[in-house]
N, C-alpha and C positions, 0 to 999 in steps of 0.2 A: 244472879242476873240475867234476865231475859234477852237472848239474841234478838235485837231489833234496832231500826235506827233510831238514836236519840241525839237531836240536836244540841243536847247540852253537854254531851261528852265527845270525845275525838279519840279514834284507836292511834295507836303509835304511828302507823303510816301515815295517817290523815294529820296528825299533827307534824310529822316530820315533813310533809309535803307542803303544809301552810306556814310553817315556820324557817323553811330553808335548811333545816339541820338533818343529817343522816339518821336512820334508824339506830345505826350502831352508836352514835353519839349519844342519843336520847337514852339507849341501854346502858351507857357509860353512866350518865346522870345518876339514872337509878341506882346504879351497883354502888355507888359513892355516896350515896344518900342526898344527893343535892337536889334531885327532882324525883320524887317518888309518886306514882300516880295513885289518886285517890280511890280507885277500884279496879277490879278485874272483870271481865265476863265470864260466863260459865266456861267458855273455851280456853281461858287463861290469859285472854289479850288485856294488855294493859289500857286503861280508860283513864282519859285526863278531863278533870272538868274544869269550870271557869278560874277556880283559884288557882290550879295547876298552870293554866296558861299564862295567868298573872304573874306567878312565881318565875315561868320561863322567861317572860318579858324582862323582869328584872334582871335575871341572870345574863341574858344576851346585852341588856344594856350595860351591864358591868363588864362583861367581857369586852364590849367595844371600847369601855374605857381603860383596858389593858390589865384589868385584875385577873389573877390567877383562879383556878377553880377551888382551890383550897381557901384562899382569901374571901372569894365569892360565898363560900359556905359560911365561914367565921362571919362575914358582914350581914348575911341574911339571918343569923340565927341570934344576931344582937336585937332586941325589941326597941333601941332606940337608934337604930342605925342611921349614920349621918349621911344619909343618900343626898343632902343638899352640899355636903362638902365635895362629893365625888362629881357633882354637876359644875360646881365652880371650878374644878379641876379642868374639866372639860372645856369650859369656857375659856379659860385661860390658855389652853392648848389651841383651842380654834383661833384665839386672838393673835397667837404666835404664826400659825399658818397664814392667816390674812396678811400678817405684816410682811412675811416672806415673798407672798404672792404679789404685793404691792410693790416690793423691792424689785422683783422681777419684772413686772409690768413696767416699772419706770426704766428699767434698763432696756427692755424692748422697745418703748417709745422713743429712747434716745436714738436707739439704732434706725428705727422707721424714719425719723426726722432727718439724720444724716443720710439715709438712701434717698429719700424723697427730693432732697436738695441736689441730688446727682453727684454728690461726693461719696468716697469709700470710706467706712468706719477704720479707724486706727486696730492693728493688730490686738492692742490692749483691750479694745472695748469688746470685739468679738470673743476673746479668752474670758474676760469678767462674765459675760452672758453666759458663756458654755459653762461655766463653774458654777454658776447658779442653777442653771438647768440640772447639771450634771449631779450635783449633791442632792437635789430633790429627789430624783426617781432611779439613780444608779443601784442605790443598796436597799432603800427601804419603800414600801407602799405607804400610802397616806394612814392606813390603819396602824402598821407598824410604828409610825413616827408617833403615833399618839400614845405608844406603849413605852416610849424613852423618855423618862421624866428629865433627864439632864440635857436632852436634845432641844426641849423647848427653853425659851430664855427665862429660866428660873434662877435667879440670882443667888438663892442659897445653894442649889445644886452646883451651880458654876464655882461658886467660891469654894464648897467642898473638895472639888476635883483639884481646882487651882493649889488649894492647900496641900494635898495628897502629892501633886506632881512635885511641888517646891520641896517637901520632904525627902522625896526620892532623889531630886537633883542634889539636895543638900548632902546626902549620905554618899552617892555616887563621887560628889566632888570631895569629900574627904577620903576617899579611896577605901571605903568600907566594903568588904567583899559580901558576896551574896549570902554566904552562910553565917554573917553576923546576926546575931539574935534581932538587933534593933531593925535589920532589913526583913528577916523572917516575919516578925510582927506587922510591919509597914507592910508587906506584900499581901499577907493574910486580910488585912483591913481594907486594901486595894481591891483585892478579888471580892470581898463581901459587898463593897459599895457598889462595883461592877454588878453583882448580882441581884442587887437591890434595885439598882436603876435600870436594869433590864426586865424588871419584875420576874425575874428568876427564870428568864427565857433563854435558854442557850443558843437558839437560833439567830437571836438578834444580837447576842454577844459575839456569835462568828461573824454576822455581816459588820459589826464595828470593828473587830479585827481585820477584816478584809480593807475596810476603808481606810484604817490607820496605816495599812502597810503600802496602799496604792496611791493615797492622795497625799502629796506634800503639802499642800495648803492646809489639810487638816492637822498634819503633824505640827506645822508652824503655828497655826492658832491654839493647839492644846499643849505644845511642848512636850506631846507623848512621842519620842523618837523611838525606832527600832531597838537602838541600845538600851533605851529604857526599858521597854517592854520585855527583852531579853533579860535583864536585870531582875525584874519583878518575878518573872516566871521562875527564874533559878532559885531566887530566895524563897518563894513559895515552897518548890521542891525540896530545898534543903531543909526546910521547917518540918516538913511532913516526914522526910526521911530521919529525923530526929525522933519523931515518933515511933515510927517503925522500928527503930532500934532497940526498942523495948522488947519487941516480940521476935524478931528474927536473929538468926546467928550471923557473925561477920561475913560468912560467904555469901549467904542469901542478900544482906544488905549491900555489900559490894556489887552484886549483880544488879540491883535496883538501882543503886546510885550510877552505874555504868549506862544504864538504859534510861535514866530521868532525862526528861527533856526531849526524847525522841517521839516522833509521830504525834506532835501536839495538835497540830491542825486536824489530823485524822482522828484524834481521841475527841476533839471538840465536835467534829462532824457526828460521830458516833453518838455523843450524848444528846446532842441536838435531834438526832433521828429518833433515840429513845423516849425522849421528852416529846417530841409530836406524836410517837405512837401511843403513849399514855393519854395525851390530851384526847385524840381521836378515839381512844377506847379500842384500839386494834387487838384483836385475840391474840393470846402468845403463841398459838399455833399456827398463824397466818404467815403465808412463805416470806413475806417482808420483815416479820418480827424473828422468824427464825435465822434469815441470812443477816440480820443485824447482830443477833446473838452469837452467831458462828464468827464473824469478823471480830466482834467485842471480845470474847473469850481467847481466840486465836492471838489477837494483838497482846492481850493482857498476859497469857502464859509465856509468851516469848518475852514480855518486859520483867517478870519474874524469875524467869530461868525454867520454866516448864515443870517444876514439881510440884505435885500435887500436894505435899506435905507443907510446902511453903504457902500454897493458896489457902490451905486451911488456917495457918497462922494469921494470914492477911485478913481473912474474914473474921477472925477472933478479935483481931486489932480494930477492925471496922465496928465491932459490937461494943467495943469497950471506950473507943476514942471517937466521939463525934466531931473533933476537930479534924480528922482526916478528910472529911466529905466537905467542910466548911469552904466556902468560896470556889466549889468545883461544880456546881449546877447537878452534881449527882446526890439523889436521894436514896433511902432505904428501899423505898418504892421502886424506885427506877432499878436497883439492883436485883430486888426481887423479881421483877418483870423479866429481866435478861436471864436471870438463872433458870427461870420457869420456861422461858422460850428456848433457851438451850437444851433443857432435859427434853423437850418435845423432839428433838432431832433424832433420840434415841429410839 
């Protein structure tokens, strides 16, 4: 292909500038087969034509709807992709945002009316307004709220969560210990549901954890107390230890059990960081990827006792037991990314 300006195609830098994406992100889309340029110049530059740009438009639209890159690839591969259904979901989400904004507007108008009459609003009026404003913006951006199906007024999602909470409450009331098989099964279902309802985005799950920890009003609304969160987390850990027991000797298993539950928040932060690195297409040998991998491996080796032989057994377990990663937001691709980034440190 001759090197000359062609208004019908764009180089990758031009497309990045016009679309608001980074060149790195477009490279990543190409590497995973999501958006492959239709041609290359003699110099090797990627060239994107009108159909490529149209596909990118659909990709970015679906990203705004909260879909993961993997789901987008599956969606676009379908010849009869139900794009109208996605639009309907977005319309419903926007409707919910309008309702929330209207409620806040009404509250502010009431305050304005009281202040305009020369009176001072009651403490409860100020607090209610602050709560509405706080829960709007404290934890999530508007784009992130669109990615949380259960945060919208979706009756089916709310009913599903209410049922899960009720089941956990019942087990706890019965005095069932966290290592009860029923608790383990329920904990795994809980985490799978949360993973689904955050569109497999650990950063959003981390934000939900922060909100549940810090907002009493949210705890009262959802009935998800710190004690319940600890019960679910411990039950999930016990369930996974039961699987590891098939691969580890008693001493190795005891070490993992003793360290189970430690550094949970830091682990979730690391998982969220690894997910974002993958989403952004950051290279394995980038300083941020290396630092992430270094902390990941340091923390993990401390958790399993530091023996390379134990690490080898655990990797074998992960290859044979998909359930070990279920509900953790950790994927095989993420583990490969961390291992490769860690290897670059040598």
